C-alpha positions in Angstrom: 0.0 0.0 0.0 1.4 3.4 -1.0 1.9 6.1 1.7 -0.9 8.3 0.3 -3.4 5.6 0.9 -2.6 5.3 4.6 -4.3 8.6 5.2 -7.4 7.5 3.3 -7.7 4.2 5.1 -7.1 5.8 8.5 -9.7 8.5 8.0 -12.2 5.9 6.7 -11.6 3.7 9.7 -12.1 6.6 12.1 -15.4 7.5 10.4 -16.6 4.0 10.6 -15.7 3.7 14.3 -17.6 6.9 14.9 -20.7 5.5 13.2 -20.1 6.9 9.7 -21.6 5.8 6.5 -20.4 4.4 3.2 -16.6 4.3 2.6 -14.5 3.2 -0.3 -10.8 2.9 0.1 -8.2 2.7 -2.6 -6.8 5.7 -4.4 -9.5 7.8 -2.9 -12.0 7.8 0.0 -15.5 9.2 0.0 -17.9 9.4 2.9 -21.1 11.3 2.0 -19.3 13.5 -0.7 -17.7 13.1 -4.1 -14.1 13.0 -5.2 -11.8 12.6 -8.2 -8.2 11.5 -8.3 -6.4 10.7 -5.1 -8.7 12.9 -2.9 -10.7 12.5 0.3 -14.2 13.9 0.9 -15.9 13.4 4.3 -19.3 15.0 5.0 -22.7 15.5 3.4 -22.3 17.2 -0.1 -18.6 17.6 0.4 -16.3 17.6 -2.7 -12.6 17.1 -3.2 -10.8 17.0 -6.5 -7.6 18.1 -8.3 -8.8 19.3 -11.7 -5.5 19.7 -13.4 -3.5 16.7 -12.1 -5.3 13.6 -10.8 -2.1 12.5 -9.0 -2.4 15.5 -6.6 -4.6 15.0 -3.6 -7.2 17.4 -2.1 -9.1 16.9 1.2 -12.5 18.2 2.2 -13.9 17.5 5.6 -17.3 18.9 6.7 -20.8 19.4 5.5 -20.6 21.0 2.0 -16.8 21.5 2.3 -15.3 22.0 -1.1 -11.6 21.5 -1.9 -11.1 21.7 -5.7 -7.7 23.5 -5.9 -4.6 21.3 -6.6 -3.4 19.9 -3.2 -5.9 22.0 -1.3 -7.5 21.4 2.1 -11.0 22.6 3.3 -12.0 21.7 6.9 -15.3 23.0 8.3 -18.9 23.2 7.3 -19.1 25.1 4.0 -15.3 25.7 3.9 -14.2 26.4 0.4 -11.0 26.2 -1.6 -12.2 26.4 -5.2 -10.0 26.1 -8.3 -10.8 29.1 -10.6 -9.0 29.0 -13.9 -10.3 32.4 -14.8 -8.7 34.1 -11.8 -5.2 35.2 -12.9 -4.4 37.2 -9.8 -4.8 34.5 -7.1 -3.9 30.9 -7.1 -6.0 28.6 -4.9 -3.8 25.6 -5.5 -2.2 24.4 -2.3 -4.4 26.6 -0.2 -6.0 25.7 3.2 -9.4 26.9 4.5 -10.2 26.0 8.1 -13.4 27.1 9.9 -17.1 27.5 9.3 -17.7 29.1 5.9 -13.9 29.8 5.5 -13.1 30.7 1.9 -9.8 30.9 -0.1 
């Protein structure tokens, strides 16, 4: 098992121990959300993806948390790190948003 999968398996195990829902381990983990690539999404309507490079992981934890920047992390209900290819002034890739409705 590759190192990046240890995090996915560990988070999936913790959620199951806490009475979580559906999990799927492998190159990604999803519990109540949706993912692409090597990402992890935990929480109702959460989303984690890396739109430019599927080998880069993103993590979203919380209800409606959204981490779609390359290698981004969003933790908290409605926390957002969104990849916006039209924004040439700011780069959301590698960004971290922590807290209720935190936005990068």
